[in-house]
C-alpha positions in Angstrom: 12.7 -9.0 9.2 11.6 -7.7 5.8 8.9 -5.3 5.7 5.4 -7.0 5.0 3.7 -4.0 3.3 4.7 -0.8 1.3 2.7 2.3 2.1 1.7 4.3 -0.9 0.3 7.1 1.1 0.7 7.5 4.9 -0.7 9.8 7.4 -0.9 9.5 11.2 -4.3 7.7 12.3 -6.7 10.1 13.7 -9.5 7.5 14.4 -9.9 3.7 14.6 -7.6 1.9 12.4 -9.0 -0.5 9.9 -8.6 -2.1 6.6 -10.8 -1.6 3.4 -9.9 -3.1 0.2 -10.2 -0.6 -2.7 -10.7 -1.4 -6.3 -7.1 -0.4 -7.3 -4.2 -2.7 -7.9 -0.4 -1.8 -7.7 2.1 -4.5 -9.0 -0.9 -6.9 -9.3 -1.7 -6.5 -5.5 -4.8 -5.0 -4.1 -4.4 -1.6 -2.6 -5.7 -1.4 0.9 -7.0 1.9 2.7 -7.5 2.8 6.4 -10.8 4.5 7.0 -9.5 6.4 10.1 -6.5 8.2 8.4 -6.7 7.4 4.6 -3.4 5.7 4.5 -2.9 3.3 1.5 -0.6 0.2 1.2 0.0 -3.0 -0.5 0.9 -6.3 1.1 4.3 -7.3 -0.6 3.5 -11.0 -0.5 0.3 -10.3 -2.7 2.3 -8.9 -5.6 2.0 -10.7 -9.0 3.9 -8.4 -11.1 7.4 -6.7 -11.0 7.9 -3.2 -9.4 7.9 -0.3 -11.7 11.4 0.9 -12.3 12.5 3.9 -10.4 12.9 6.8 -13.0 13.8 9.4 -10.3 17.2 7.8 -9.7 20.0 9.4 -11.6 
């Protein structure tokens, strides 16, 4: 099964997990944040723009 989300920042949750919508967008998808641990992610099926090219690959 393919991943449904891509984490931008991930931390172990220390409190109650939840989902808040931020005012940021990545690849056209809204960025979500957990108020318990400050992890951030996007839902892959909500993207409307292509991914940024990986400039670190050599």
